[in-house]
C-alpha positions in Angstrom: 2.0 47.5 29.2 3.7 50.8 30.0 2.2 52.6 27.0 -1.2 51.4 27.9 -0.9 52.6 31.5 0.5 55.9 30.3 -2.5 56.3 28.0 -4.9 55.6 30.8 -3.1 58.1 33.0 -3.1 60.7 30.2 -6.9 60.3 29.9 -7.3 60.5 33.7 -5.3 63.8 33.7 -7.5 65.1 30.9 -10.6 64.5 32.9 -9.1 66.0 36.0 -7.9 69.1 34.1 -11.4 69.6 32.5 -12.9 69.6 36.0 -10.4 72.1 37.5 -9.5 74.7 34.8 -10.1 78.4 35.4 -13.0 79.8 33.4 -11.5 83.3 33.5 -8.2 82.2 31.9 -9.1 79.6 29.3 -11.9 77.4 28.0 -12.6 73.7 27.9 -11.7 73.4 24.2 -8.2 74.7 24.8 -7.7 72.6 27.8 -8.8 69.5 26.0 -6.7 70.3 23.0 -3.5 70.8 25.0 -4.2 67.6 26.9 -4.7 65.5 23.8 -1.8 67.0 21.9 0.8 67.1 24.7 -0.4 65.4 27.9 -1.4 62.0 26.5 1.7 61.6 24.2 4.0 62.6 27.1 2.3 60.2 29.4 2.6 57.4 26.9 6.4 58.2 26.4 6.9 58.2 30.2 5.0 54.8 30.4 7.2 53.4 27.6 10.3 54.5 29.5 9.2 53.0 32.7 8.2 49.8 30.9 11.6 49.6 29.2 13.4 50.1 32.6 11.2 47.5 34.3 12.0 44.9 31.6 15.7 45.9 31.5 16.3 45.6 35.3 13.7 43.1 36.5 13.2 41.0 33.4 10.6 40.9 30.7 8.4 38.2 32.5 8.8 39.5 36.1 5.1 40.1 36.5 4.1 36.5 35.8 
């Protein structure tokens, strides 16, 4: 669950960054490449960490 939410957030950040980057400093290809190579994996790792902590402290079936 946490990894899935992290992936969705990473894609959302990718879309937001593609809409807001500075044309004078970079281009869309570089922004997308950095987001895919660094942003999405870090979002998934953070989601996994939050999912692990949720399961550890609140129980694995606390959402049902």
